[in-house]
mmCIF file of the N, C-alpha and C atoms, coordinates in Angstrom:
data_MODEL
# 
_entry.id   MODEL 
# 
loop_
_atom_site.group_PDB 
_atom_site.id 
_atom_site.type_symbol 
_atom_site.label_atom_id 
_atom_site.label_alt_id 
_atom_site.label_comp_id 
_atom_site.label_asym_id 
_atom_site.label_entity_id 
_atom_site.label_seq_id 
_atom_site.pdbx_PDB_ins_code 
_atom_site.Cartn_x 
_atom_site.Cartn_y 
_atom_site.Cartn_z 
_atom_site.occupancy 
_atom_site.B_iso_or_equiv 
_atom_site.pdbx_formal_charge 
_atom_site.auth_seq_id 
_atom_site.auth_comp_id 
_atom_site.auth_asym_id 
_atom_site.auth_atom_id 
_atom_site.pdbx_PDB_model_num 
ATOM 1   N N  . MET A 1 1  ? 1.376   288.304 12.003 1.00 0.00 ? 1  MET A N  1 
ATOM 2   C CA . MET A 1 1  ? -0.053  288.548 12.002 1.00 0.00 ? 1  MET A CA 1 
ATOM 3   C C  . MET A 1 1  ? -0.619  288.488 13.420 1.00 0.00 ? 1  MET A C  1 
ATOM 4   N N  . ARG A 1 2  ? -1.569  289.390 13.690 1.00 0.00 ? 2  ARG A N  1 
ATOM 5   C CA . ARG A 1 2  ? -2.191  289.412 15.009 1.00 0.00 ? 2  ARG A CA 1 
ATOM 6   C C  . ARG A 1 2  ? -3.383  288.460 15.058 1.00 0.00 ? 2  ARG A C  1 
ATOM 7   N N  . LYS A 1 3  ? -3.575  287.865 16.225 1.00 0.00 ? 3  LYS A N  1 
ATOM 8   C CA . LYS A 1 3  ? -4.704  286.966 16.424 1.00 0.00 ? 3  LYS A CA 1 
ATOM 9   C C  . LYS A 1 3  ? -5.968  287.798 16.638 1.00 0.00 ? 3  LYS A C  1 
ATOM 10  N N  . ILE A 1 4  ? -7.078  287.421 15.997 1.00 0.00 ? 4  ILE A N  1 
ATOM 11  C CA . ILE A 1 4  ? -8.341  288.142 16.157 1.00 0.00 ? 4  ILE A CA 1 
ATOM 12  C C  . ILE A 1 4  ? -9.133  287.459 17.261 1.00 0.00 ? 4  ILE A C  1 
ATOM 13  N N  . PRO A 1 5  ? -9.478  288.209 18.347 1.00 0.00 ? 5  PRO A N  1 
ATOM 14  C CA . PRO A 1 5  ? -10.243 287.584 19.420 1.00 0.00 ? 5  PRO A CA 1 
ATOM 15  C C  . PRO A 1 5  ? -11.649 287.206 18.942 1.00 0.00 ? 5  PRO A C  1 
ATOM 16  N N  . MET A 1 6  ? -12.033 285.955 19.180 1.00 0.00 ? 6  MET A N  1 
ATOM 17  C CA . MET A 1 6  ? -13.346 285.460 18.771 1.00 0.00 ? 6  MET A CA 1 
ATOM 18  C C  . MET A 1 6  ? -14.220 285.256 20.007 1.00 0.00 ? 6  MET A C  1 
ATOM 19  N N  . ARG A 1 7  ? -15.507 285.544 19.857 1.00 0.00 ? 7  ARG A N  1 
ATOM 20  C CA . ARG A 1 7  ? -16.471 285.336 20.929 1.00 0.00 ? 7  ARG A CA 1 
ATOM 21  C C  . ARG A 1 7  ? -17.729 284.709 20.342 1.00 0.00 ? 7  ARG A C  1 
ATOM 22  N N  . LYS A 1 8  ? -18.537 284.096 21.192 1.00 0.00 ? 8  LYS A N  1 
ATOM 23  C CA . LYS A 1 8  ? -19.749 283.410 20.722 1.00 0.00 ? 8  LYS A CA 1 
ATOM 24  C C  . LYS A 1 8  ? -20.997 284.220 21.071 1.00 0.00 ? 8  LYS A C  1 
ATOM 25  N N  . CYS A 1 9  ? -21.860 284.417 20.080 1.00 0.00 ? 9  CYS A N  1 
ATOM 26  C CA . CYS A 1 9  ? -23.146 285.080 20.280 1.00 0.00 ? 9  CYS A CA 1 
ATOM 27  C C  . CYS A 1 9  ? -24.045 284.140 21.080 1.00 0.00 ? 9  CYS A C  1 
ATOM 28  N N  . VAL A 1 10 ? -24.686 284.650 22.156 1.00 0.00 ? 10 VAL A N  1 
ATOM 29  C CA . VAL A 1 10 ? -25.522 283.798 23.002 1.00 0.00 ? 10 VAL A CA 1 
ATOM 30  C C  . VAL A 1 10 ? -26.831 283.400 22.317 1.00 0.00 ? 10 VAL A C  1 
ATOM 31  N N  . VAL A 1 11 ? -27.198 284.077 21.229 1.00 0.00 ? 11 VAL A N  1 
ATOM 32  C CA . VAL A 1 11 ? -28.440 283.759 20.518 1.00 0.00 ? 11 VAL A CA 1 
ATOM 33  C C  . VAL A 1 11 ? -28.179 282.780 19.377 1.00 0.00 ? 11 VAL A C  1 
ATOM 34  N N  . THR A 1 12 ? -27.251 283.137 18.468 1.00 0.00 ? 12 THR A N  1 
ATOM 35  C CA . THR A 1 12 ? -27.018 282.323 17.272 1.00 0.00 ? 12 THR A CA 1 
ATOM 36  C C  . THR A 1 12 ? -25.974 281.223 17.487 1.00 0.00 ? 12 THR A C  1 
ATOM 37  N N  . GLN A 1 13 ? -25.201 281.321 18.565 1.00 0.00 ? 13 GLN A N  1 
ATOM 38  C CA . GLN A 1 13 ? -24.113 280.373 18.869 1.00 0.00 ? 13 GLN A CA 1 
ATOM 39  C C  . GLN A 1 13 ? -22.996 280.424 17.833 1.00 0.00 ? 13 GLN A C  1 
ATOM 40  N N  . GLU A 1 14 ? -22.914 281.531 17.050 1.00 0.00 ? 14 GLU A N  1 
ATOM 41  C CA . GLU A 1 14 ? -21.852 281.680 16.053 1.00 0.00 ? 14 GLU A CA 1 
ATOM 42  C C  . GLU A 1 14 ? -20.592 282.222 16.712 1.00 0.00 ? 14 GLU A C  1 
ATOM 43  N N  . GLN A 1 15 ? -19.437 281.739 16.285 1.00 0.00 ? 15 GLN A N  1 
ATOM 44  C CA . GLN A 1 15 ? -18.161 282.317 16.698 1.00 0.00 ? 15 GLN A CA 1 
ATOM 45  C C  . GLN A 1 15 ? -17.878 283.486 15.757 1.00 0.00 ? 15 GLN A C  1 
ATOM 46  N N  . LEU A 1 16 ? -17.739 284.684 16.313 1.00 0.00 ? 16 LEU A N  1 
ATOM 47  C CA . LEU A 1 16 ? -17.497 285.877 15.494 1.00 0.00 ? 16 LEU A CA 1 
ATOM 48  C C  . LEU A 1 16 ? -16.380 286.710 16.097 1.00 0.00 ? 16 LEU A C  1 
ATOM 49  N N  . PRO A 1 17 ? -15.721 287.544 15.264 1.00 0.00 ? 17 PRO A N  1 
ATOM 50  C CA . PRO A 1 17 ? -14.732 288.473 15.826 1.00 0.00 ? 17 PRO A CA 1 
ATOM 51  C C  . PRO A 1 17 ? -15.399 289.392 16.851 1.00 0.00 ? 17 PRO A C  1 
ATOM 52  N N  . LYS A 1 18 ? -14.699 289.676 17.929 1.00 0.00 ? 18 LYS A N  1 
ATOM 53  C CA . LYS A 1 18 ? -15.219 290.481 19.040 1.00 0.00 ? 18 LYS A CA 1 
ATOM 54  C C  . LYS A 1 18 ? -15.801 291.819 18.568 1.00 0.00 ? 18 LYS A C  1 
ATOM 55  N N  . LYS A 1 19 ? -15.204 292.414 17.533 1.00 0.00 ? 19 LYS A N  1 
ATOM 56  C CA . LYS A 1 19 ? -15.645 293.722 17.030 1.00 0.00 ? 19 LYS A CA 1 
ATOM 57  C C  . LYS A 1 19 ? -17.038 293.682 16.405 1.00 0.00 ? 19 LYS A C  1 
ATOM 58  N N  . GLU A 1 20 ? -17.490 292.500 15.974 1.00 0.00 ? 20 GLU A N  1 
ATOM 59  C CA . GLU A 1 20 ? -18.810 292.360 15.337 1.00 0.00 ? 20 GLU A CA 1 
ATOM 60  C C  . GLU A 1 20 ? -19.915 292.071 16.349 1.00 0.00 ? 20 GLU A C  1 
ATOM 61  N N  . LEU A 1 21 ? -19.543 292.077 17.637 1.00 0.00 ? 21 LEU A N  1 
ATOM 62  C CA . LEU A 1 21 ? -20.503 291.761 18.692 1.00 0.00 ? 21 LEU A CA 1 
ATOM 63  C C  . LEU A 1 21 ? -20.608 292.912 19.680 1.00 0.00 ? 21 LEU A C  1 
ATOM 64  N N  . VAL A 1 22 ? -21.712 292.949 20.407 1.00 0.00 ? 22 VAL A N  1 
ATOM 65  C CA . VAL A 1 22 ? -21.879 293.924 21.483 1.00 0.00 ? 22 VAL A CA 1 
ATOM 66  C C  . VAL A 1 22 ? -21.934 293.133 22.789 1.00 0.00 ? 22 VAL A C  1 
ATOM 67  N N  . ARG A 1 23 ? -21.246 293.636 23.825 1.00 0.00 ? 23 ARG A N  1 
ATOM 68  C CA . ARG A 1 23 ? -21.177 292.920 25.107 1.00 0.00 ? 23 ARG A CA 1 
ATOM 69  C C  . ARG A 1 23 ? -22.165 293.536 26.084 1.00 0.00 ? 23 ARG A C  1 
ATOM 70  N N  . VAL A 1 24 ? -22.922 292.675 26.728 1.00 0.00 ? 24 VAL A N  1 
ATOM 71  C CA . VAL A 1 24 ? -23.847 293.086 27.780 1.00 0.00 ? 24 VAL A CA 1 
ATOM 72  C C  . VAL A 1 24 ? -23.326 292.474 29.069 1.00 0.00 ? 24 VAL A C  1 
ATOM 73  N N  . VAL A 1 25 ? -23.276 293.277 30.151 1.00 0.00 ? 25 VAL A N  1 
ATOM 74  C CA . VAL A 1 25 ? -22.639 292.840 31.391 1.00 0.00 ? 25 VAL A CA 1 
ATOM 75  C C  . VAL A 1 25 ? -23.586 292.943 32.579 1.00 0.00 ? 25 VAL A C  1 
ATOM 76  N N  . ARG A 1 26 ? -23.561 291.901 33.426 1.00 0.00 ? 26 ARG A N  1 
ATOM 77  C CA . ARG A 1 26 ? -24.192 292.002 34.747 1.00 0.00 ? 26 ARG A CA 1 
ATOM 78  C C  . ARG A 1 26 ? -23.072 292.359 35.712 1.00 0.00 ? 26 ARG A C  1 
ATOM 79  N N  . THR A 1 27 ? -23.127 293.575 36.242 1.00 0.00 ? 27 THR A N  1 
ATOM 80  C CA . THR A 1 27 ? -22.065 294.056 37.123 1.00 0.00 ? 27 THR A CA 1 
ATOM 81  C C  . THR A 1 27 ? -22.137 293.344 38.474 1.00 0.00 ? 27 THR A C  1 
ATOM 82  N N  . PRO A 1 28 ? -21.056 293.424 39.263 1.00 0.00 ? 28 PRO A N  1 
ATOM 83  C CA . PRO A 1 28 ? -21.083 292.797 40.597 1.00 0.00 ? 28 PRO A CA 1 
ATOM 84  C C  . PRO A 1 28 ? -22.222 293.334 41.481 1.00 0.00 ? 28 PRO A C  1 
ATOM 85  N N  . GLU A 1 29 ? -22.689 294.557 41.212 1.00 0.00 ? 29 GLU A N  1 
ATOM 86  C CA . GLU A 1 29 ? -23.801 295.134 41.986 1.00 0.00 ? 29 GLU A CA 1 
ATOM 87  C C  . GLU A 1 29 ? -25.147 294.578 41.531 1.00 0.00 ? 29 GLU A C  1 
ATOM 88  N N  . GLY A 1 30 ? -25.172 293.889 40.379 1.00 0.00 ? 30 GLY A N  1 
ATOM 89  C CA . GLY A 1 30 ? -26.409 293.295 39.885 1.00 0.00 ? 30 GLY A CA 1 
ATOM 90  C C  . GLY A 1 30 ? -27.091 294.093 38.779 1.00 0.00 ? 30 GLY A C  1 
ATOM 91  N N  . ASN A 1 31 ? -26.485 295.222 38.345 1.00 0.00 ? 31 ASN A N  1 
ATOM 92  C CA . ASN A 1 31 ? -27.046 296.005 37.244 1.00 0.00 ? 31 ASN A CA 1 
ATOM 93  C C  . ASN A 1 31 ? -26.676 295.352 35.920 1.00 0.00 ? 31 ASN A C  1 
ATOM 94  N N  . VAL A 1 32 ? -27.564 295.454 34.941 1.00 0.00 ? 32 VAL A N  1 
ATOM 95  C CA . VAL A 1 32 ? -27.265 294.925 33.604 1.00 0.00 ? 32 VAL A CA 1 
ATOM 96  C C  . VAL A 1 32 ? -27.085 296.120 32.678 1.00 0.00 ? 32 VAL A C  1 
ATOM 97  N N  . VAL A 1 33 ? -25.900 296.239 32.078 1.00 0.00 ? 33 VAL A N  1 
ATOM 98  C CA . VAL A 1 33 ? -25.567 297.397 31.235 1.00 0.00 ? 33 VAL A CA 1 
ATOM 99  C C  . VAL A 1 33 ? -24.906 296.958 29.939 1.00 0.00 ? 33 VAL A C  1 
ATOM 100 N N  . ILE A 1 34 ? -24.943 297.849 28.934 1.00 0.00 ? 34 ILE A N  1 
ATOM 101 C CA . ILE A 1 34 ? -24.220 297.625 27.686 1.00 0.00 ? 34 ILE A CA 1 
ATOM 102 C C  . ILE A 1 34 ? -22.773 298.028 27.934 1.00 0.00 ? 34 ILE A C  1 
ATOM 103 N N  . ASP A 1 35 ? -21.846 297.136 27.627 1.00 0.00 ? 35 ASP A N  1 
ATOM 104 C CA . ASP A 1 35 ? -20.419 297.398 27.835 1.00 0.00 ? 35 ASP A CA 1 
ATOM 105 C C  . ASP A 1 35 ? -19.854 298.027 26.573 1.00 0.00 ? 35 ASP A C  1 
ATOM 106 N N  . ARG A 1 36 ? -19.767 299.344 26.573 1.00 0.00 ? 36 ARG A N  1 
ATOM 107 C CA . ARG A 1 36 ? -19.285 300.070 25.390 1.00 0.00 ? 36 ARG A CA 1 
ATOM 108 C C  . ARG A 1 36 ? -17.763 299.986 25.241 1.00 0.00 ? 36 ARG A C  1 
ATOM 109 N N  . THR A 1 37 ? -17.035 299.754 26.354 1.00 0.00 ? 37 THR A N  1 
ATOM 110 C CA . THR A 1 37 ? -15.569 299.720 26.311 1.00 0.00 ? 37 THR A CA 1 
ATOM 111 C C  . THR A 1 37 ? -15.024 298.302 26.143 1.00 0.00 ? 37 THR A C  1 
ATOM 112 N N  . GLY A 1 38 ? -15.800 297.291 26.547 1.00 0.00 ? 38 GLY A N  1 
ATOM 113 C CA . GLY A 1 38 ? -15.314 295.915 26.513 1.00 0.00 ? 38 GLY A CA 1 
ATOM 114 C C  . GLY A 1 38 ? -14.487 295.565 27.725 1.00 0.00 ? 38 GLY A C  1 
ATOM 115 N N  . ARG A 1 39 ? -14.489 296.448 28.734 1.00 0.00 ? 39 ARG A N  1 
ATOM 116 C CA . ARG A 1 39 ? -13.651 296.238 29.908 1.00 0.00 ? 39 ARG A CA 1 
ATOM 117 C C  . ARG A 1 39 ? -14.417 296.272 31.235 1.00 0.00 ? 39 ARG A C  1 
ATOM 118 N N  . THR A 1 40 ? -15.731 296.429 31.187 1.00 0.00 ? 40 THR A N  1 
ATOM 119 C CA . THR A 1 40 ? -16.516 296.527 32.414 1.00 0.00 ? 40 THR A CA 1 
ATOM 120 C C  . THR A 1 40 ? -16.450 295.220 33.198 1.00 0.00 ? 40 THR A C  1 
ATOM 121 N N  . ASN A 1 41 ? -16.281 295.331 34.530 1.00 0.00 ? 41 ASN A N  1 
ATOM 122 C CA . ASN A 1 41 ? -16.233 294.147 35.388 1.00 0.00 ? 41 ASN A CA 1 
ATOM 123 C C  . ASN A 1 41 ? -17.592 293.494 35.464 1.00 0.00 ? 41 ASN A C  1 
ATOM 124 N N  . GLY A 1 42 ? -17.594 292.181 35.535 1.00 0.00 ? 42 GLY A N  1 
ATOM 125 C CA . GLY A 1 42 ? -18.840 291.447 35.707 1.00 0.00 ? 42 GLY A CA 1 
ATOM 126 C C  . GLY A 1 42 ? -18.976 290.327 34.702 1.00 0.00 ? 42 GLY A C  1 
ATOM 127 N N  . ARG A 1 43 ? -20.125 289.661 34.770 1.00 0.00 ? 43 ARG A N  1 
ATOM 128 C CA . ARG A 1 43 ? -20.405 288.539 33.867 1.00 0.00 ? 43 ARG A CA 1 
ATOM 129 C C  . ARG A 1 43 ? -20.899 289.092 32.538 1.00 0.00 ? 43 ARG A C  1 
ATOM 130 N N  . GLY A 1 44 ? -20.249 288.700 31.446 1.00 0.00 ? 44 GLY A N  1 
ATOM 131 C CA . GLY A 1 44 ? -20.579 289.240 30.136 1.00 0.00 ? 44 GLY A CA 1 
ATOM 132 C C  . GLY A 1 44 ? -21.229 288.227 29.213 1.00 0.00 ? 44 GLY A C  1 
ATOM 133 N N  . ALA A 1 45 ? -22.025 288.752 28.288 1.00 0.00 ? 45 ALA A N  1 
ATOM 134 C CA . ALA A 1 45 ? -22.629 287.932 27.233 1.00 0.00 ? 45 ALA A CA 1 
ATOM 135 C C  . ALA A 1 45 ? -22.564 288.746 25.957 1.00 0.00 ? 45 ALA A C  1 
ATOM 136 N N  . TYR A 1 46 ? -22.322 288.075 24.838 1.00 0.00 ? 46 TYR A N  1 
ATOM 137 C CA . TYR A 1 46 ? -22.173 288.763 23.561 1.00 0.00 ? 46 TYR A CA 1 
ATOM 138 C C  . TYR A 1 46 ? -23.378 288.536 22.653 1.00 0.00 ? 46 TYR A C  1 
ATOM 139 N N  . LEU A 1 47 ? -23.751 289.607 21.933 1.00 0.00 ? 47 LEU A N  1 
ATOM 140 C CA . LEU A 1 47 ? -24.829 289.549 20.951 1.00 0.00 ? 47 LEU A CA 1 
ATOM 141 C C  . LEU A 1 47 ? -24.327 290.079 19.628 1.00 0.00 ? 47 LEU A C  1 
ATOM 142 N N  . LYS A 1 48 ? -24.723 289.443 18.551 1.00 0.00 ? 48 LYS A N  1 
ATOM 143 C CA . LYS A 1 48 ? -24.391 289.904 17.204 1.00 0.00 ? 48 LYS A CA 1 
ATOM 144 C C  . LYS A 1 48 ? -25.035 291.270 16.981 1.00 0.00 ? 48 LYS A C  1 
ATOM 145 N N  . LYS A 1 49 ? -24.316 292.169 16.301 1.00 0.00 ? 49 LYS A N  1 
ATOM 146 C CA . LYS A 1 49 ? -24.832 293.516 16.035 1.00 0.00 ? 49 LYS A CA 1 
ATOM 147 C C  . LYS A 1 49 ? -25.865 293.473 14.911 1.00 0.00 ? 49 LYS A C  1 
ATOM 148 N N  . ASP A 1 50 ? -27.074 293.026 15.258 1.00 0.00 ? 50 ASP A N  1 
ATOM 149 C CA . ASP A 1 50 ? -28.147 292.871 14.288 1.00 0.00 ? 50 ASP A CA 1 
ATOM 150 C C  . ASP A 1 50 ? -29.477 293.027 15.033 1.00 0.00 ? 50 ASP A C  1 
ATOM 151 N N  . PRO A 1 51 ? -30.311 294.011 14.640 1.00 0.00 ? 51 PRO A N  1 
ATOM 152 C CA . PRO A 1 51 ? -31.573 294.244 15.363 1.00 0.00 ? 51 PRO A CA 1 
ATOM 153 C C  . PRO A 1 51 ? -32.477 293.009 15.456 1.00 0.00 ? 51 PRO A C  1 
ATOM 154 N N  . SER A 1 52 ? -32.456 292.134 14.449 1.00 0.00 ? 52 SER A N  1 
ATOM 155 C CA . SER A 1 52 ? -33.302 290.942 14.509 1.00 0.00 ? 52 SER A CA 1 
ATOM 156 C C  . SER A 1 52 ? -32.822 289.981 15.600 1.00 0.00 ? 52 SER A C  1 
ATOM 157 N N  . ILE A 1 53 ? -31.524 290.009 15.886 1.00 0.00 ? 53 ILE A N  1 
ATOM 158 C CA . ILE A 1 53 ? -30.963 289.158 16.939 1.00 0.00 ? 53 ILE A CA 1 
ATOM 159 C C  . ILE A 1 53 ? -31.438 289.632 18.308 1.00 0.00 ? 53 ILE A C  1 
ATOM 160 N N  . ILE A 1 54 ? -31.605 290.950 18.464 1.00 0.00 ? 54 ILE A N  1 
ATOM 161 C CA . ILE A 1 54 ? -32.104 291.500 19.738 1.00 0.00 ? 54 ILE A CA 1 
ATOM 162 C C  . ILE A 1 54 ? -33.516 290.972 20.011 1.00 0.00 ? 54 ILE A C  1 
ATOM 163 N N  . GLU A 1 55 ? -34.354 290.961 18.961 1.00 0.00 ? 55 GLU A N  1 
ATOM 164 C CA . GLU A 1 55 ? -35.717 290.447 19.107 1.00 0.00 ? 55 GLU A CA 1 
ATOM 165 C C  . GLU A 1 55 ? -35.693 288.973 19.496 1.00 0.00 ? 55 GLU A C  1 
ATOM 166 N N  . LEU A 1 56 ? -34.804 288.204 18.843 1.00 0.00 ? 56 LEU A N  1 
ATOM 167 C CA . LEU A 1 56 ? -34.675 286.781 19.150 1.00 0.00 ? 56 LEU A CA 1 
ATOM 168 C C  . LEU A 1 56 ? -34.204 286.563 20.585 1.00 0.00 ? 56 LEU A C  1 
ATOM 169 N N  . ALA A 1 57 ? -33.243 287.373 21.026 1.00 0.00 ? 57 ALA A N  1 
ATOM 170 C CA . ALA A 1 57 ? -32.714 287.265 22.387 1.00 0.00 ? 57 ALA A CA 1 
ATOM 171 C C  . ALA A 1 57 ? -33.826 287.513 23.403 1.00 0.00 ? 57 ALA A C  1 
ATOM 172 N N  . LYS A 1 58 ? -34.678 288.489 23.092 1.00 0.00 ? 58 LYS A N  1 
ATOM 173 C CA . LYS A 1 58 ? -35.790 288.823 23.980 1.00 0.00 ? 58 LYS A CA 1 
ATOM 174 C C  . LYS A 1 58 ? -36.788 287.660 24.033 1.00 0.00 ? 58 LYS A C  1 
ATOM 175 N N  . LYS A 1 59 ? -37.105 287.111 22.851 1.00 0.00 ? 59 LYS A N  1 
ATOM 176 C CA . LYS A 1 59 ? -38.085 286.034 22.750 1.00 0.00 ? 59 LYS A CA 1 
ATOM 177 C C  . LYS A 1 59 ? -37.593 284.746 23.430 1.00 0.00 ? 59 LYS A C  1 
ATOM 178 N N  . LYS A 1 60 ? -36.319 284.408 23.176 1.00 0.00 ? 60 LYS A N  1 
ATOM 179 C CA . LYS A 1 60 ? -35.756 283.167 23.722 1.00 0.00 ? 60 LYS A CA 1 
ATOM 180 C C  . LYS A 1 60 ? -35.240 283.319 25.151 1.00 0.00 ? 60 LYS A C  1 
ATOM 181 N N  . LYS A 1 61 ? -35.202 284.567 25.658 1.00 0.00 ? 61 LYS A N  1 
ATOM 182 C CA . LYS A 1 61 ? -34.630 284.872 26.976 1.00 0.00 ? 61 LYS A CA 1 
ATOM 183 C C  . LYS A 1 61 ? -33.163 284.421 27.067 1.00 0.00 ? 61 LYS A C  1 
ATOM 184 N N  . ALA A 1 62 ? -32.443 284.557 25.954 1.00 0.00 ? 62 ALA A N  1 
ATOM 185 C CA . ALA A 1 62 ? -31.042 284.111 25.877 1.00 0.00 ? 62 ALA A CA 1 
ATOM 186 C C  . ALA A 1 62 ? -30.139 284.927 26.792 1.00 0.00 ? 62 ALA A C  1 
ATOM 187 N N  . LEU A 1 63 ? -30.363 286.256 26.844 1.00 0.00 ? 63 LEU A N  1 
ATOM 188 C CA . LEU A 1 63 ? -29.538 287.104 27.717 1.00 0.00 ? 63 LEU A CA 1 
ATOM 189 C C  . LEU A 1 63 ? -29.794 286.784 29.182 1.00 0.00 ? 63 LEU A C  1 
ATOM 190 N N  . ALA A 1 64 ? -31.060 286.609 29.545 1.00 0.00 ? 64 ALA A N  1 
ATOM 191 C CA . ALA A 1 64 ? -31.411 286.288 30.935 1.00 0.00 ? 64 ALA A CA 1 
ATOM 192 C C  . ALA A 1 64 ? -30.728 284.995 31.373 1.00 0.00 ? 64 ALA A C  1 
ATOM 193 N N  . ARG A 1 65 ? -30.700 284.017 30.463 1.00 0.00 ? 65 ARG A N  1 
ATOM 194 C CA . ARG A 1 65 ? -30.067 282.729 30.776 1.00 0.00 ? 65 ARG A CA 1 
ATOM 195 C C  . ARG A 1 65 ? -28.553 282.888 30.905 1.00 0.00 ? 65 ARG A C  1 
ATOM 196 N N  . ALA A 1 66 ? -27.949 283.623 29.982 1.00 0.00 ? 66 ALA A N  1 
ATOM 197 C CA . ALA A 1 66 ? -26.489 283.782 29.976 1.00 0.00 ? 66 ALA A CA 1 
ATOM 198 C C  . ALA A 1 66 ? -25.997 284.591 31.176 1.00 0.00 ? 66 ALA A C  1 
ATOM 199 N N  . LEU A 1 67 ? -26.761 285.608 31.557 1.00 0.00 ? 67 LEU A N  1 
ATOM 200 C CA . LEU A 1 67 ? -26.343 286.477 32.665 1.00 0.00 ? 67 LEU A CA 1 
ATOM 201 C C  . LEU A 1 67 ? -26.933 286.037 34.007 1.00 0.00 ? 67 LEU A C  1 
ATOM 202 N N  . GLU A 1 68 ? -27.779 285.019 33.977 1.00 0.00 ? 68 GLU A N  1 
ATOM 203 C CA . GLU A 1 68 ? -28.376 284.460 35.189 1.00 0.00 ? 68 GLU A CA 1 
ATOM 204 C C  . GLU A 1 68 ? -29.133 285.502 36.014 1.00 0.00 ? 68 GLU A C  1 
ATOM 205 N N  . CYS A 1 69 ? -29.923 286.346 35.322 1.00 0.00 ? 69 CYS A N  1 
ATOM 206 C CA . CYS A 1 69 ? -30.749 287.337 36.004 1.00 0.00 ? 69 CYS A CA 1 
ATOM 207 C C  . CYS A 1 69 ? -31.857 287.802 35.062 1.00 0.00 ? 69 CYS A C  1 
ATOM 208 N N  . GLU A 1 70 ? -32.836 288.533 35.609 1.00 0.00 ? 70 GLU A N  1 
ATOM 209 C CA . GLU A 1 70 ? -33.923 289.062 34.789 1.00 0.00 ? 70 GLU A CA 1 
ATOM 210 C C  . GLU A 1 70 ? -33.423 290.252 33.973 1.00 0.00 ? 70 GLU A C  1 
ATOM 211 N N  . ILE A 1 71 ? -33.886 290.378 32.732 1.00 0.00 ? 71 ILE A N  1 
ATOM 212 C CA . ILE A 1 71 ? -33.499 291.487 31.863 1.00 0.00 ? 71 ILE A CA 1 
ATOM 213 C C  . ILE A 1 71 ? -34.726 292.366 31.630 1.00 0.00 ? 71 ILE A C  1 
ATOM 214 N N  . ASP A 1 72 ? -34.571 293.660 31.921 1.00 0.00 ? 72 ASP A N  1 
ATOM 215 C CA . ASP A 1 72 ? -35.667 294.611 31.738 1.00 0.00 ? 72 ASP A CA 1 
ATOM 216 C C  . ASP A 1 72 ? -35.835 294.938 30.251 1.00 0.00 ? 72 ASP A C  1 
ATOM 217 N N  . ASP A 1 73 ? -37.087 295.171 29.817 1.00 0.00 ? 73 ASP A N  1 
ATOM 218 C CA . ASP A 1 73 ? -37.367 295.498 28.412 1.00 0.00 ? 73 ASP A CA 1 
ATOM 219 C C  . ASP A 1 73 ? -36.626 296.747 27.950 1.00 0.00 ? 73 ASP A C  1 
ATOM 220 N N  . SER A 1 74 ? -36.366 297.683 28.873 1.00 0.00 ? 74 SER A N  1 
ATOM 221 C CA . SER A 1 74 ? -35.680 298.927 28.502 1.00 0.00 ? 74 SER A CA 1 
ATOM 222 C C  . SER A 1 74 ? -34.262 298.652 27.984 1.00 0.00 ? 74 SER A C  1 
ATOM 223 N N  . LEU A 1 75 ? -33.633 297.581 28.461 1.00 0.00 ? 75 LEU A N  1 
ATOM 224 C CA . LEU A 1 75 ? -32.282 297.239 27.989 1.00 0.00 ? 75 LEU A CA 1 
ATOM 225 C C  . LEU A 1 75 ? -32.320 296.835 26.520 1.00 0.00 ? 75 LEU A C  1 
ATOM 226 N N  . TYR A 1 76 ? -33.362 296.109 26.118 1.00 0.00 ? 76 TYR A N  1 
ATOM 227 C CA . TYR A 1 76 ? -33.479 295.701 24.714 1.00 0.00 ? 76 TYR A CA 1 
ATOM 228 C C  . TYR A 1 76 ? -33.662 296.928 23.816 1.00 0.00 ? 76 TYR A C  1 
ATOM 229 N N  . GLU A 1 77 ? -34.452 297.919 24.307 1.00 0.00 ? 77 GLU A N  1 
ATOM 230 C CA . GLU A 1 77 ? -34.641 299.165 23.553 1.00 0.00 ? 77 GLU A CA 1 
ATOM 231 C C  . GLU A 1 77 ? -33.309 299.908 23.435 1.00 0.00 ? 77 GLU A C  1 
ATOM 232 N N  . GLU A 1 78 ? -32.563 299.952 24.543 1.00 0.00 ? 78 GLU A N  1 
ATOM 233 C CA . GLU A 1 78 ? -31.256 300.620 24.567 1.00 0.00 ? 78 GLU A CA 1 
ATOM 234 C C  . GLU A 1 78 ? -30.295 299.936 23.594 1.00 0.00 ? 78 GLU A C  1 
ATOM 235 N N  . LEU A 1 79 ? -30.342 298.603 23.533 1.00 0.00 ? 79 LEU A N  1 
ATOM 236 C CA . LEU A 1 79 ? -29.490 297.844 22.600 1.00 0.00 ? 79 LEU A CA 1 
ATOM 237 C C  . LEU A 1 79 ? -29.815 298.194 21.150 1.00 0.00 ? 79 LEU A C  1 
ATOM 238 N N  . LYS A 1 80 ? -31.113 298.302 20.835 1.00 0.00 ? 80 LYS A N  1 
ATOM 239 C CA . LYS A 1 80 ? -31.521 298.650 19.462 1.00 0.00 ? 80 LYS A CA 1 
ATOM 240 C C  . LYS A 1 80 ? -30.994 300.036 19.083 1.00 0.00 ? 80 LYS A C  1 
ATOM 241 N N  . GLU A 1 81 ? -31.124 300.995 20.012 1.00 0.00 ? 81 GLU A N  1 
ATOM 242 C CA . GLU A 1 81 ? -30.630 302.359 19.754 1.00 0.00 ? 81 GLU A CA 1 
ATOM 243 C C  . GLU A 1 81 ? -29.117 302.348 19.564 1.00 0.00 ? 81 GLU A C  1 
ATOM 244 N N  . PHE A 1 82 ? -28.420 301.580 20.401 1.00 0.00 ? 82 PHE A N  1 
ATOM 245 C CA . PHE A 1 82 ? -26.953 301.480 20.331 1.00 0.00 ? 82 PHE A CA 1 
ATOM 246 C C  . PHE A 1 82 ? -26.516 300.932 18.978 1.00 0.00 ? 82 PHE A C  1 
ATOM 247 N N  . MET A 1 83 ? -27.238 299.934 18.452 1.00 0.00 ? 83 MET A N  1 
ATOM 248 C CA . MET A 1 83 ? -26.871 299.324 17.173 1.00 0.00 ? 83 MET A CA 1 
ATOM 249 C C  . MET A 1 83 ? -27.216 300.211 15.981 1.00 0.00 ? 83 MET A C  1 
ATOM 250 N N  . ASN A 1 84 ? -28.233 301.041 16.132 1.00 0.00 ? 84 ASN A N  1 
ATOM 251 C CA . ASN A 1 84 ? -28.615 301.936 15.026 1.00 0.00 ? 84 ASN A CA 1 
ATOM 252 C C  . ASN A 1 84 ? -27.714 303.159 14.951 1.00 0.00 ? 84 ASN A C  1 
ATOM 253 N N  . GLY A 1 85 ? -26.842 303.321 15.911 1.00 0.00 ? 85 GLY A N  1 
ATOM 254 C CA . GLY A 1 85 ? -25.866 304.396 15.823 1.00 0.00 ? 85 GLY A CA 1 
ATOM 255 C C  . GLY A 1 85 ? -26.128 305.476 16.789 1.00 0.00 ? 85 GLY A C  1 
# 
C-alpha cells in the first residue's frame, strides 16, 4: 500500500490528504500565487477546497500569517474561481 501524503489546512488546522487541499505559494520573488502543480518553489500554505474556508482565511488573515506577507483580495477571488472549476 502507498502512503497518502497529509497536509494541514492553515484555517481549520485539519490534517487532510494533499489532493483535498489547494496550495498557495509565496515565491522567492515575493509574488503570491496558486500552486496548480504542487511543485512551485517558495513558502507554501494549504487551504481546504471549500469556498467557505476561503472566506474564513480572508477574515482571519490565516494565509497572510502562514506566508508572512500581505495577501491581495484578488488572490481570494482567484481561489474561489479555481475551486469552482
